VEXDREN-448254 format. One line per 8 residues: number of its first residue (from 1); for each residue x negated, y negated, z of C-alpha. Coordinates in pm, 1 decimal. Last residue first. Example, Ala and Ser with C-alpha at 12.3 -4.5 7.8 and 13.67 -1.06 7.14 Angstrom:
2) -1367.0 106.0 714.0  -1230.0 450.0 780.0
***
This chain:
272) -1943.2 -782.6 -2056.0  -1734.8 -471.6 -2033.9  -1843.8 -342.5 -2364.7  -2173.1 -312.0 -2200.1  -2033.4 -24.2 -1954.4  -2027.0 -96.2 -1635.6  -2345.5 -29.5 -1466.3  -2278.5 53.4 -1056.9
264) -2430.3 -278.3 -940.0  -2144.3 -457.4 -1082.0  -1899.0 -268.2 -805.7  -2092.0 -426.4 -533.4  -1984.5 -799.9 -570.8  -1728.5 -707.3 -734.0  -1579.5 -526.7 -410.9  -1684.9 -840.6 -189.8
256) -1474.5 -1073.9 -408.6  -1202.7 -833.2 -398.4  -1202.6 -783.6 -34.8  -1272.4 -1128.0 25.5  -944.2 -1229.3 -168.0  -742.7 -974.4 0.2  -858.7 -1158.6 336.4  -729.8 -1465.4 244.0
248) -413.6 -1358.1 65.0  -293.5 -1142.5 387.1  -350.3 -819.7 444.7  -46.6 -576.6 559.0  85.7 -578.2 923.4  402.2 -385.2 815.5  654.1 -672.8 917.4  492.5 -977.9 1131.3
240) 131.9 -1016.3 1237.7  30.0 -1056.0 880.1  -378.2 -914.6 862.3  -650.9 -1119.9 820.9  -555.2 -1488.3 963.3  -839.7 -1725.6 945.4  -1019.1 -1868.4 1224.5  -1343.4 -1921.9 1104.9
232) -1474.9 -1629.5 1304.0  -1204.7 -1416.0 1121.5  -1376.3 -1446.2 782.3  -1710.2 -1356.0 953.2  -1559.1 -1061.9 1118.2  -1380.3 -966.6 761.3  -1695.9 -1012.2 590.1  -1897.2 -718.4 840.2
224) -1623.9 -518.9 828.6  -1579.5 -495.9 423.5  -1758.2 -191.4 310.2  -1767.9 -53.5 -28.2  -1799.9 313.0 -35.1  -2016.2 495.3 -304.8  -1987.9 880.6 -216.2  -2316.2 986.1 -174.3
216) -2275.0 1134.6 187.3  -1884.0 1179.1 276.3  -1913.3 1518.7 403.7  -2257.6 1479.0 586.6  -2107.6 1152.1 763.4  -1773.2 1291.0 906.5  -1524.6 1054.1 843.0  -1404.0 823.7 1142.7
208) -1669.7 560.3 1003.1  -1454.4 489.4 718.4  -1176.8 336.9 909.0  -1453.4 87.3 1063.2  -1313.3 -146.7 1306.5  -1155.5 -491.1 1344.7  -1134.1 -761.7 1603.2  -975.5 -1110.4 1529.1
200) -564.5 -1023.9 1625.8  -666.8 -689.3 1805.3  -793.6 -352.9 1672.1  -706.1 -416.7 1272.4  -866.7 -121.4 1109.5  -1080.8 -184.7 792.6  -986.8 -147.7 465.3  -1218.6 73.9 294.0
192) -1294.2 49.7 -103.5  -1390.8 373.6 -269.4  -1597.8 434.6 -566.6  -1596.8 639.1 -877.4  -1753.0 566.9 -1227.5  -1642.2 783.4 -1544.0  -1761.9 1095.2 -1738.1  -1402.5 1281.4 -1679.8
184) -1641.4 1510.1 -1471.8  -1724.2 1213.3 -1246.3  -1365.0 1147.4 -1197.6  -1307.2 1514.0 -1080.9  -1603.5 1532.5 -848.6  -1544.7 1217.3 -696.9  -1163.9 1301.8 -660.1  -1290.5 1666.7 -500.7
176) -1541.6 1485.1 -274.7  -1261.3 1261.2 -151.4  -1042.9 1535.7 -76.9  -1295.4 1710.3 124.9  -1353.8 1378.8 310.4  -978.4 1354.3 397.0  -953.4 1735.3 541.1  -1281.8 1675.2 741.2
168) -1110.0 1401.9 918.0  -774.6 1564.4 901.2  -906.3 1909.1 1119.4  -1172.6 2167.3 1020.9  -1499.5 2286.0 1058.8  -1754.4 2496.5 810.9  -1812.1 2234.8 588.3  -1894.5 2330.6 213.7
160) -1996.6 2001.4 12.4  -2016.0 2009.8 -354.2  -2209.3 1765.1 -527.5  -2117.8 1373.6 -697.7  -2381.8 1253.6 -890.1  -2482.1 889.8 -705.0  -2420.9 600.2 -826.6  -2483.5 324.1 -537.6
152) -2247.4 180.8 -248.5  -2515.7 237.4 60.1  -2356.5 564.8 293.2  -2217.4 457.3 635.7  -2471.8 604.2 945.8  -2205.0 777.3 1173.0  -1983.3 780.3 1438.9  -1672.1 1000.8 1446.8
144) -1354.9 913.9 1609.9  -1121.5 1202.4 1680.2  -753.3 1166.5 1798.6  -586.4 1512.4 1651.0  -242.5 1556.0 1744.2  -34.8 1858.1 1582.6  -104.2 1927.7 1237.9  202.7 2032.3 1079.4
136) 462.5 1908.1 1316.1  283.8 1598.4 1414.3  268.0 1482.8 1018.0  609.3 1534.2 1023.8  706.9 1357.2 1301.8  538.6 1089.1 1185.6  609.7 1028.2 811.2  970.2 1086.1 974.8
128) 931.5 823.7 1191.6  808.4 574.3 919.9  1102.8 644.6 708.4  1345.8 560.4 986.0  1161.0 242.3 1046.8  1159.0 172.2 643.0  1515.8 235.6 627.8  1607.4 45.0 916.4
120) 1490.7 -256.5 776.9  1593.4 -171.8 381.9  1933.0 -154.7 541.0  1948.6 -455.9 727.8  1742.8 -681.6 455.8  2072.4 -569.9 198.1  2033.7 -620.8 -194.4  1936.0 -334.1 -379.4
112) 1993.7 -37.8 -153.3  2282.0 -189.5 -15.4  2413.6 -233.7 -369.3  2332.0 108.3 -452.9  2472.0 219.1 -152.7  2820.6 109.1 -277.4  2754.9 210.7 -621.5  2760.8 586.1 -521.8
104) 2534.2 811.7 -775.6  2219.3 652.4 -577.7  2314.1 880.6 -297.3  2238.7 1191.3 -474.9  1907.0 1057.4 -615.6  1827.2 986.4 -263.1  1929.0 1328.5 -108.5  1738.7 1491.6 -395.0
96) 1462.3 1266.7 -341.3  1380.4 1356.7 21.6  1064.2 1414.3 38.2  891.2 1455.1 -315.4  548.7 1673.1 -231.6  430.7 1875.3 -555.7  215.0 2162.3 -626.2  132.3 2255.9 -272.0
88) -178.0 2417.0 -86.9  -438.8 2334.7 -324.2  -760.2 2468.7 -173.8  -1042.6 2275.5 -7.7  -1312.3 2481.7 149.3  -1438.8 2496.1 489.1  -1294.7 2849.8 542.0  -986.0 2776.2 380.3
80) -893.1 2378.1 419.8  -565.1 2273.7 277.8  -438.4 2067.4 20.9  -116.3 1908.4 -108.5  68.1 1929.1 276.5  198.0 1573.5 220.0  183.8 1554.8 598.7  -179.1 1651.3 617.0
72) -286.8 1396.6 372.3  -45.7 1080.5 559.7  -185.2 1160.9 891.1  -561.1 1063.6 766.8  -467.8 835.0 508.3  -370.4 620.4 782.9  -715.0 539.7 864.4  -761.9 377.6 549.8
64) -942.1 422.6 213.2  -851.0 291.9 -125.7  -981.5 475.9 -441.7  -1116.4 304.1 -737.3  -1159.2 467.4 -1052.4  -1429.8 305.0 -1327.9  -1417.5 309.8 -1688.6  -1048.5 417.1 -1717.4
56) -980.8 651.1 -1985.7  -557.2 546.1 -1946.8  -492.4 965.8 -1932.9  -669.0 992.2 -1623.1  -374.2 759.4 -1427.0  -122.5 1059.1 -1500.0  -127.6 1405.5 -1363.6  -526.1 1388.4 -1210.9
48) -534.4 1053.3 -1100.3  -205.1 1055.3 -917.6  -266.8 1393.8 -784.0  -586.2 1219.7 -634.2  -430.3 910.6 -513.4  -161.9 1179.9 -361.2  -417.1 1372.5 -151.8  -573.7 1000.5 -52.1
40) -260.5 927.2 126.9  23.0 744.4 -59.1  261.1 515.7 177.8  289.6 260.1 -56.2  184.7 353.2 -410.5  -95.2 232.9 -624.2  -125.6 301.0 -963.5  -284.4 -54.3 -1073.0
32) -443.7 -76.2 -1398.7  -742.9 -346.9 -1345.5  -830.2 -502.0 -1647.9  -1190.2 -596.5 -1685.9  -1395.1 -821.3 -1871.0  -1769.5 -866.3 -1660.7  -1914.0 -1221.2 -1643.1  -1933.0 -1231.7 -1299.0
24) -1636.3 -1485.2 -1268.9  -1427.1 -1245.7 -1433.0  -1522.1 -969.4 -1211.1  -1371.5 -1193.1 -909.3  -1077.5 -1279.8 -1142.4  -985.6 -912.6 -1220.8  -1017.7 -811.5 -840.0  -808.3 -1063.8 -734.4
16) -521.1 -938.7 -933.5  -563.1 -601.0 -862.8  -589.3 -664.4 -495.3  -262.4 -898.5 -477.0  -255.5 -1228.1 -467.4  -131.8 -1303.1 -807.9  137.4 -1022.1 -708.8  258.2 -1200.5 -458.8
8) 195.4 -996.7 -115.4  378.4 -802.8 108.6  245.4 -484.7 -26.8  -9.7 -535.0 -322.7  -31.6 -209.3 -434.4  -402.8 -176.9 -305.6  -307.6 -202.0 44.6  11.8 -16.3 -14.6
***
C-alpha cells in the first residue's frame, strides 16, 4: 500500500515521485505500478510472475515493510519444508465470491461506492480478519533479528538453504525466490524498505527483522537515516490518522533516495 500511494494523491505517490527523481538524474523512466493494498511479499511475487513480467521491465522493485511478515503467512501461498521454499497454494482470494454476490445488489453497490461509514467498518473488519487468519495459520511470533544490512549493489542471486523456520525466514526465502525469478528474466531487482514508525519522530528498520544470512546480496534501499534527518526538522513522516501511511514529504525523500541508489545498479543505455 505504500508503493500504491494509499492516502496520497497520485502526483505524491511513490511511482510518480520516483519517475521525477530519476528524470532529474538524466534517466528516462516510466514507473508501472502493480501495487495492491494489503499485498505481502508472496502476493508481490505472484503479481510479477503472472502479470508484471509481461511488460518486460528493466528494473523490478519490491516494497518491504514489517507487515509483510503476517501477510505472507496469511496468504498461505508458500511454505518452508526443511528450509526450502515450496508452493503451498495457487491462489489467495479471500471472500471474493461473497463480494461478487453482494455486488449484484444495487443497495450494496451504492454503499460501497458512496458511504464513508461503510468504508470505515469494512476496513476495520478486514484488518481484524487478516490478523485472525494470520494468527490461525502460524500463532504469534515476535522475533527481531539484529543484522548488518547488505549494501545496495548488483549481486548475482543465489540459493540459500536455511534450516530454521518462522515468518522472518519465510519472507526472506520469498524475496530470494523473487530475486532469482527477476534475474532469470535478465532484469534488475531491488527492494525498497519502508521503516517502522516507533513514535512520532522515531523509526526502526523493518529490514533488520530478516535473518542476515538469508537476505545477504539482495540489493536494498534503506531510508532509515534519511527519515531520522527529515523528522529532526519537525516534518511529519506518517499520517497520525487514518491508516498511518507515508506523508508526501516522506514519500519524496524515499523516492529520491531510491533513485540515487538505483542509478548505481546500471540501467540500460536506452534509459539515459
